[in-house]
C-alpha positions as CSV (number, residue, x, y, z in Angstrom):
1,M,8.6,20.6,21.0
2,P,7.4,18.9,17.8
3,A,5.3,21.0,15.4
4,P,1.6,20.2,15.5
5,A,0.4,17.8,12.8
6,R,-1.1,19.6,9.8
7,D,-4.7,18.8,8.8
8,L,-4.4,17.2,5.4
9,T,-8.1,16.9,4.8
10,P,-8.0,19.6,2.0
11,F,-5.5,17.4,0.1
12,F,-7.4,14.1,0.4
13,A,-11.1,15.1,0.8
14,P,-11.6,18.7,-0.3
15,D,-15.1,20.0,-0.7
16,S,-13.9,22.2,-3.6
17,I,-10.9,22.5,-5.8
18,A,-9.5,24.7,-8.6
19,V,-7.3,23.2,-11.3
20,V,-5.0,26.0,-12.5
21,G,-3.9,25.1,-16.0
22,A,-7.0,22.9,-16.7
23,G,-7.7,21.8,-20.2
24,E,-9.4,19.1,-22.2
25,R,-6.4,17.7,-24.1
26,P,-5.8,14.4,-22.4
27,T,-2.0,14.5,-23.2
28,S,-1.6,17.8,-21.2
29,S,-1.1,17.8,-17.5
30,G,-4.2,20.0,-17.0
31,G,-6.3,17.7,-19.2
32,A,-5.0,14.6,-17.4
33,V,-5.9,16.0,-13.9
34,M,-9.4,16.9,-15.1
35,Q,-9.9,13.5,-16.6
36,M,-8.8,11.7,-13.5
37,L,-11.1,13.8,-11.3
38,R,-14.0,12.8,-13.5
39,Q,-12.9,9.1,-13.6
40,A,-12.7,9.1,-9.8
41,G,-16.2,10.4,-9.5
42,Y,-15.2,13.4,-7.5
43,G,-18.5,15.0,-6.2
44,G,-17.2,18.3,-4.9
45,R,-17.1,21.7,-6.6
46,V,-14.5,22.0,-9.5
47,V,-13.3,25.3,-10.9
48,P,-11.1,25.0,-13.9
49,V,-8.8,28.0,-14.4
50,N,-7.8,28.7,-18.1
51,P,-7.1,32.1,-19.7
52,R,-9.3,31.1,-22.7
53,G,-12.3,30.4,-20.5
54,G,-15.2,28.2,-21.7
55,S,-16.4,24.8,-20.6
56,I,-13.8,22.2,-19.6
57,F,-15.0,18.6,-19.0
58,G,-18.5,20.0,-18.4
59,Y,-17.3,22.6,-15.8
60,E,-17.5,26.3,-16.5
61,S,-14.0,27.7,-16.2
62,V,-12.8,31.0,-15.0
63,T,-10.0,33.0,-16.7
64,S,-8.0,33.9,-13.6
65,I,-7.7,32.8,-10.0
66,A,-9.1,36.2,-8.9
67,E,-12.5,35.1,-10.4
68,I,-12.9,32.1,-8.2
69,D,-15.8,32.8,-5.9
70,P,-15.9,31.6,-3.2
71,A,-12.4,30.5,-2.5
72,V,-11.7,26.7,-2.8
73,D,-10.2,24.3,-0.3
74,L,-7.4,23.2,-2.6
75,A,-5.7,24.6,-5.8
76,V,-4.0,22.1,-8.0
77,I,-1.4,23.8,-10.1
78,V,-0.3,22.3,-13.5
79,I,1.4,25.2,-15.4
80,R,4.9,25.9,-16.5
81,P,7.4,26.3,-13.6
82,D,8.4,29.9,-14.3
83,A,4.8,31.0,-13.8
84,I,4.1,29.1,-10.6
85,L,5.4,31.6,-8.0
86,E,3.1,34.3,-9.4
87,T,0.2,31.9,-9.4
88,V,0.9,30.9,-5.8
89,G,0.8,34.6,-4.8
90,Q,-2.5,35.0,-6.6
91,A,-4.0,32.0,-4.8
92,A,-2.9,33.5,-1.5
93,D,-4.5,36.8,-2.4
94,R,-7.8,34.9,-3.2
95,G,-7.7,33.2,0.2
96,I,-6.6,29.8,-1.0
97,R,-4.3,28.3,1.6
98,N,-3.7,24.8,0.3
99,L,-1.8,24.1,-2.9
100,L,-0.8,20.9,-4.7
101,I,1.9,21.7,-7.2
102,L,2.6,18.9,-9.7
103,P,5.3,20.3,-12.1
104,G,9.0,20.2,-11.3
105,G,11.5,22.9,-11.9
106,F,12.4,23.5,-8.2
107,A,15.1,22.1,-5.9
108,E,15.8,19.3,-8.3
109,A,16.4,21.6,-11.3
110,G,19.8,23.2,-10.7
111,P,20.6,26.7,-9.4
112,A,17.6,28.4,-11.0
113,G,15.3,25.7,-9.5
114,V,16.9,26.0,-6.1
115,A,16.3,29.8,-6.1
116,R,12.7,29.2,-7.2
117,N,12.3,26.7,-4.4
118,E,13.6,29.2,-1.8
119,A,11.3,31.9,-3.1
120,L,8.4,29.4,-2.9
121,L,9.2,28.6,0.7
122,K,9.5,32.2,1.7
123,L,6.2,33.1,0.0
124,A,4.4,30.2,1.7
125,A,5.8,31.2,5.1
126,E,4.7,34.8,4.7
127,R,1.2,33.9,3.5
128,G,0.5,30.9,5.7
129,L,0.2,28.4,2.9
130,T,0.6,24.6,2.9
131,I,2.1,23.1,-0.2
132,A,2.2,19.5,-1.4
133,G,4.9,18.8,-4.0
134,P,6.2,20.3,-6.2
135,N,7.6,17.8,-8.7
136,C,5.1,15.1,-7.9
137,A,2.4,12.9,-9.6
138,G,-0.4,13.9,-7.3
139,I,-2.7,12.4,-4.7
140,V,-5.5,9.7,-5.0
141,H,-7.9,9.0,-2.1
142,L,-10.8,6.7,-2.9
143,D,-12.8,6.9,0.3
144,P,-16.3,6.0,-0.8
145,A,-17.6,9.0,1.1
146,R,-15.5,11.4,-1.1
147,R,-13.6,9.9,-4.0
148,F,-10.8,12.2,-5.1
149,A,-7.9,12.0,-7.5
150,A,-5.8,15.0,-8.4
151,T,-3.1,13.3,-10.4
152,F,-1.7,12.7,-13.9
153,L,-1.0,9.0,-13.2
154,R,-2.6,6.9,-15.9
155,D,-5.1,4.9,-13.8
156,L,-6.9,4.7,-10.5
157,P,-6.4,1.9,-8.0
158,P,-9.3,-0.5,-7.2
159,G,-10.1,1.0,-3.8
160,A,-11.7,-0.9,-0.9
161,A,-15.4,-1.8,-0.5
162,A,-17.7,0.7,1.1
163,G,-17.5,0.5,4.8
164,A,-14.3,-1.6,4.7
165,T,-11.4,-1.0,7.1
166,N,-8.8,-2.9,5.1
167,G,-7.9,-0.2,2.6
168,L,-4.2,0.1,1.7
169,A,-2.3,3.4,1.4
170,F,0.9,3.7,-0.7
171,I,3.1,6.7,0.0
172,S,6.0,6.9,-2.4
173,Q,9.0,9.1,-3.1
174,S,8.8,7.9,-6.7
175,G,6.0,8.7,-9.0
176,A,6.9,5.8,-11.3
177,L,6.6,3.3,-8.5
178,A,3.2,4.8,-7.6
179,E,2.0,4.1,-11.1
180,E,3.5,0.6,-10.9
181,F,1.7,-0.1,-7.6
182,I,-1.6,1.0,-9.1
183,D,-1.1,-1.3,-12.1
184,K,-0.3,-4.3,-9.9
185,A,-3.2,-3.5,-7.5
186,N,-5.6,-3.6,-10.4
187,A,-4.1,-6.8,-11.7
188,R,-4.1,-8.5,-8.3
189,G,-7.3,-7.1,-6.8
190,L,-5.6,-5.3,-3.9
191,P,-7.8,-2.9,-1.9
192,L,-5.5,0.0,-2.7
193,T,-7.4,3.1,-1.6
194,S,-4.8,5.9,-1.3
195,V,-1.8,6.7,-3.4
196,V,0.5,9.7,-2.7
197,S,3.4,10.9,-4.8
198,V,5.5,12.9,-2.3
199,G,7.7,14.8,-4.8
200,N,10.1,17.4,-3.4
201,A,8.1,17.7,-0.1
202,V,8.7,21.4,0.6
203,H,6.1,21.1,3.4
204,L,4.6,17.6,3.4
205,G,6.9,14.6,3.7
206,V,6.2,10.9,4.0
207,E,5.6,11.2,7.8
208,D,2.9,13.9,7.3
209,Y,1.0,11.7,4.9
210,L,1.5,8.7,7.1
211,G,0.3,10.5,10.1
212,W,-3.0,11.6,8.4
213,L,-3.7,8.4,6.6
214,G,-2.9,6.4,9.7
215,E,-5.8,8.0,11.5
216,R,-8.3,7.1,8.7
217,P,-10.6,4.2,9.7
218,E,-10.8,3.1,6.0
219,I,-7.0,2.5,5.9
220,G,-5.9,-0.8,7.3
221,A,-2.2,-0.7,6.4
222,A,0.3,1.8,5.1
223,L,3.0,0.9,2.5
224,L,6.0,3.2,1.9
225,Y,8.7,3.7,-0.7
226,V,11.4,5.8,1.0
227,E,14.8,7.1,-0.2
228,S,15.3,10.0,2.2
229,I,14.0,11.4,5.4
230,D,14.2,15.0,6.6
231,D,13.6,14.6,10.3
232,H,14.3,11.1,11.5
233,E,13.0,11.7,15.0
234,R,9.7,13.1,13.8
235,F,9.4,10.3,11.3
236,R,10.0,7.7,14.0
237,D,7.5,9.3,16.3
238,V,4.8,9.3,13.7
239,A,5.6,5.8,12.5
240,R,5.5,4.4,16.1
241,K,2.1,5.9,16.7
242,V,0.6,4.6,13.5
243,S,2.2,1.1,13.8
244,A,0.7,0.7,17.3
245,R,-2.7,0.6,15.5
246,K,-2.0,-0.7,12.0
247,P,0.9,-2.1,10.0
248,V,3.4,0.1,8.3
249,I,5.5,-1.7,5.7
250,A,8.5,0.1,4.0
251,L,10.8,-0.5,1.1
252,F,13.9,1.7,1.4
253,G,15.8,2.5,-1.8
254,G,19.5,3.1,-1.8
255,R,20.7,0.2,0.4
256,T,23.7,-0.7,-1.7
257,E,26.6,1.6,-2.6
258,I,25.5,2.0,-6.2
259,G,21.9,2.3,-5.3
260,G,22.8,4.9,-2.7
261,R,24.5,7.0,-5.4
262,A,21.3,6.7,-7.5
263,A,19.2,7.7,-4.5
264,T,21.4,10.7,-3.8
265,A,20.9,11.8,-7.4
266,H,17.1,11.3,-7.2
267,T,16.2,12.7,-3.8
268,G,19.4,13.9,-2.2
269,A,19.4,10.9,0.1
270,V,22.4,10.1,2.4
271,A,23.6,6.6,1.8
272,N,22.8,4.0,4.5
273,D,23.7,0.4,4.7
274,D,21.4,-2.5,5.3
275,A,22.2,-2.7,9.0
276,A,21.4,1.0,9.6
277,I,18.1,0.7,7.7
278,D,17.1,-2.4,9.6
279,A,17.8,-0.8,13.0
280,F,15.9,2.3,12.0
281,C,12.9,0.4,10.9
282,A,12.9,-1.7,14.1
283,S,13.0,1.5,16.1
284,C,10.0,2.8,14.2
285,G,7.9,-0.4,14.5
286,I,8.1,-0.7,10.7
287,I,8.1,-4.0,8.9
288,R,10.9,-3.7,6.4
289,V,10.9,-5.4,3.0
290,K,13.8,-5.4,0.5
291,S,12.1,-5.5,-2.9
292,L,9.1,-4.2,-4.7
293,R,7.9,-7.7,-5.2
294,R,7.9,-8.3,-1.5
295,L,6.2,-5.0,-0.9
296,L,3.4,-6.2,-3.2
297,V,3.3,-9.5,-1.3
298,A,2.8,-7.5,1.9
299,A,0.0,-5.6,0.2
300,K,-1.7,-8.8,-0.7
301,A,-1.3,-10.2,2.9
302,F,-2.3,-7.1,4.9
303,G,-5.1,-6.2,2.4
304,R,-6.8,-9.3,3.7
305,F,-5.5,-9.5,7.3
306,P,-4.7,-5.9,8.3
307,Q,-4.0,-6.8,12.0
308,G,-1.6,-9.7,11.1
309,L,-1.7,-13.3,12.3
310,G,0.1,-15.4,14.8
311,P,3.2,-17.4,13.7
312,R,1.8,-21.0,14.1
313,A,1.1,-22.4,10.6
314,L,-0.4,-25.6,9.3
315,I,0.6,-26.6,5.8
316,L,-2.1,-28.6,4.0
317,S,-0.9,-29.9,0.6
318,N,-1.8,-32.5,-2.0
319,S,1.8,-32.6,-3.2
320,G,5.1,-33.4,-1.4
321,G,7.6,-31.2,-3.2
322,P,5.6,-28.0,-2.9
323,G,4.9,-28.8,0.7
324,V,8.7,-29.1,1.4
325,L,9.4,-25.8,-0.3
326,C,6.6,-24.1,1.6
327,A,8.0,-25.6,4.9
328,D,11.5,-24.3,4.1
329,Q,10.3,-20.8,3.3
330,A,8.0,-20.8,6.3
331,A,10.9,-21.7,8.6
332,L,13.0,-18.9,7.0
333,E,10.2,-16.5,7.7
334,G,10.1,-17.4,11.4
335,L,6.8,-19.3,11.3
336,V,6.3,-22.2,13.6
337,L,5.2,-25.6,12.1
338,T,3.7,-27.2,15.2
339,D,3.0,-30.9,15.2
340,L,-0.6,-32.0,14.5
341,P,-2.8,-32.4,17.6
342,G,-3.4,-36.1,18.4
343,A,-7.1,-35.9,17.7
344,M,-6.6,-34.4,14.3
345,A,-3.9,-36.9,13.4
346,N,-6.1,-39.8,14.5
347,V,-9.0,-38.7,12.2
348,L,-6.6,-38.3,9.2
349,R,-4.9,-41.6,9.7
350,Q,-8.2,-43.4,9.9
351,Q,-9.7,-41.9,6.7
352,L,-6.8,-40.9,4.4
353,P,-5.0,-43.4,2.2
354,A,-2.1,-45.2,3.9
355,E,0.4,-43.4,1.6
356,A,-0.7,-40.0,2.7
357,S,1.6,-38.1,5.1
358,V,-0.1,-37.2,8.4
359,A,2.3,-34.6,9.7
360,N,2.9,-30.9,9.2
361,P,3.0,-30.5,6.2
362,I,0.1,-32.8,5.5
363,D,0.3,-34.5,2.1
364,L,-3.1,-35.6,0.8
365,L,-1.6,-37.0,-2.4
366,A,-1.9,-35.7,-5.9
367,D,-5.2,-37.4,-6.7
368,A,-7.0,-35.7,-3.7
369,R,-10.4,-34.5,-4.6
370,E,-12.9,-32.4,-2.6
371,D,-13.6,-35.2,-0.2
372,R,-10.0,-35.4,1.1
373,F,-9.5,-31.7,1.1
374,G,-12.8,-31.2,2.9
375,L,-11.9,-33.9,5.4
376,A,-8.5,-32.4,6.2
377,F,-9.9,-28.9,6.5
378,E,-12.8,-29.9,8.7
379,A,-10.4,-31.8,10.9
380,A,-8.2,-28.8,11.3
381,M,-11.1,-26.5,12.1
382,T,-12.5,-29.0,14.6
383,H,-9.4,-30.2,16.4
384,A,-6.6,-27.6,15.7
385,A,-8.2,-24.2,15.8
386,K,-6.4,-23.5,19.0
387,T,-3.1,-25.0,17.9
388,Y,-2.6,-23.0,14.7
389,D,-3.0,-19.3,13.7
390,M,-3.3,-20.0,10.0
391,V,-3.6,-22.7,7.3
392,L,-1.4,-22.5,4.3
393,M,-3.2,-24.6,1.6
394,I,-1.3,-26.0,-1.4
395,H,-3.4,-27.2,-4.3
396,V,-1.8,-28.9,-7.3
397,V,-4.2,-29.8,-10.1
398,P,-3.2,-33.0,-12.0
399,F,-4.9,-34.0,-15.2
400,M,-7.1,-36.6,-13.6
401,V,-8.7,-34.4,-11.1
402,D,-11.5,-31.7,-11.6
403,A,-10.5,-28.8,-9.5
404,Q,-13.8,-27.0,-9.6
405,P,-15.5,-29.1,-6.9
406,V,-12.4,-28.7,-4.7
407,I,-12.6,-24.9,-5.1
408,E,-16.3,-24.8,-4.4
409,R,-15.9,-27.0,-1.3
410,L,-13.0,-24.9,0.1
411,A,-14.6,-21.6,-0.7
412,G,-17.8,-22.6,1.1
413,M,-16.0,-23.7,4.2
414,A,-13.6,-20.8,4.3
415,T,-16.3,-18.2,4.9
416,T,-17.1,-19.6,8.3
417,A,-13.8,-21.2,9.3
418,P,-12.3,-20.2,12.6
419,L,-8.8,-20.3,11.1
420,P,-7.6,-17.9,8.5
421,L,-6.7,-19.6,5.2
422,L,-4.1,-18.7,2.5
423,H,-4.2,-20.7,-0.7
424,S,-1.7,-21.5,-3.4
425,M,-2.5,-23.2,-6.7
426,M,0.3,-24.6,-8.9
427,G,0.7,-26.3,-12.3
428,T,-1.3,-25.8,-15.4
429,L,-4.6,-24.2,-14.3
430,P,-7.2,-23.9,-17.2
431,G,-9.7,-22.3,-14.9
432,K,-7.2,-20.2,-12.9
433,A,-9.1,-16.8,-13.2
434,D,-12.4,-18.2,-12.1
435,W,-10.9,-20.4,-9.3
436,F,-8.9,-17.5,-7.9
437,A,-11.9,-15.2,-8.0
438,T,-14.1,-17.8,-6.2
439,M,-11.6,-18.1,-3.4
440,E,-10.9,-14.4,-3.2
441,R,-14.6,-13.7,-2.9
442,A,-14.6,-16.1,0.1
443,G,-12.0,-14.0,1.7
444,V,-9.0,-16.2,0.9
445,P,-5.9,-14.5,-0.6
446,M,-4.6,-16.5,-3.5
447,F,-1.0,-17.0,-4.6
448,N,0.7,-18.4,-7.7
449,D,3.5,-20.2,-5.7
450,V,4.0,-21.7,-2.3
451,E,7.1,-19.6,-1.4
452,E,5.3,-16.4,-2.0
453,M,2.4,-17.6,0.1
454,A,4.9,-18.5,2.9
455,E,6.5,-15.0,2.6
456,A,3.1,-13.4,3.0
457,A,2.4,-15.5,6.1
458,G,5.7,-14.5,7.5
459,L,5.1,-10.8,7.0
460,L,1.7,-11.2,8.7
461,A,3.3,-12.9,11.7
462,R,5.8,-10.1,12.2
463,Y,3.3,-7.3,12.8
464,P,1.8,-8.6,16.1
465,L,5.3,-9.0,17.5
466,L,6.3,-5.4,16.5
467,R,3.0,-4.1,18.0
468,S,3.6,-6.0,21.3
469,A,7.2,-4.6,21.5
470,A,5.8,-1.1,21.0
471,K,3.2,-1.5,23.8
472,L,5.9,-2.8,26.1
473,Q,8.2,0.2,25.2
474,R,10.8,-2.2,23.9
475,L,11.5,-0.5,20.6
476,P,15.1,0.7,20.3
477,T,16.0,4.3,19.5
478,V,18.6,4.7,16.8
479,T,20.0,7.5,14.7
480,F,19.4,7.5,11.0
481,N,21.1,9.8,8.5
482,D,19.1,12.9,7.8
483,R,18.2,13.9,4.3
484,K,20.8,15.9,2.4
485,H,19.0,18.4,0.1
486,A,20.4,18.6,-3.5
């Protein structure tokens, strides 16, 4: 019988925390954690623990864990590894049952580290403790109801809007990739709400975090970076339950021989080939991607359309070449480029220049302004809303056309359109930042190139198919190599 799921609320939304090893020097781990708590706007009780005492970031510290009164929900430990076991024992004595251990020096650190790890596990079992980490970069959860960040990552992600249900969670077996994901989320305006650096996972693995975050209404999709899995059956059970409600997208490291050796050195992973990983993901209801770039594309797509979209796409372009490339990529992604409905084709033939291509893709010609774009978009909404599941818009900006009126027209129409819109702009774009921002505010995800837009659309179309397979109990069951501990 599977073990009951742990309640991870103290690790993501604690009412009170202690930071053991707190300080004010920003280049120290304790200083970084305190700084990020303040930057996140954490509103709960904070107790810094430092032998010197005094005020730390405006909080009055205590000199020992024994002085914490009352006990806190979570202790974040950022001290040298050889002192951690004693500190964990002191926390248990004080009645603190949940600990987030950031430093390494355990199973990854040779014979001495392995012995320390075994002692930590024994102590935790004897005292009824739950431990996140060690050897991790921490946890960020920016639920507007309780913004929390216990981490020494350099920045916070943007988070989702208050009351939104499209927040993204990134659960990673690499702290460096967690930091990279935060950076890209800020650069691209992704609604990244939760970031977890798993570390050594003495108690809490990817599936534990996935199970808890999968239940959160503010999280619309979960993204994973995985190198190794302890219990593939439990992982699959959790992933299936989550993916039945919201997308789970995973990047597996170590899919090549040389990458597998690197993953073994990093997390103790057992090497697996592409076919094995594909089969395992399919059995879990997981959308698999094979690069960090594509994982970020998925984040862009599902951050806007968390329940995915159907596969029928209309490509609406003002340039032939990009339309061809988009069509090629769309076909490779499994999208269906259905012919235009007769009524829509008639409207376009009557009102577009004779040289325009009235087909799928539509080519409005390079000199198309807001009138042609508006005409084609309105025709699609009026006559093709039941024919297509999405519109992939391609907008090239030649020197003789002012793009601003086109953007304003499309953004205004997009807010009430019955068909979802993805938009790509290509070429020299002097007003790119403003144009992208205008469309994003209208709910339209923006892309720099047509192939990436088609990739995003393809990923969106995969999720409803996986979810249907799960409901019909058609997901296969396959064996995946268990994790081999170093």
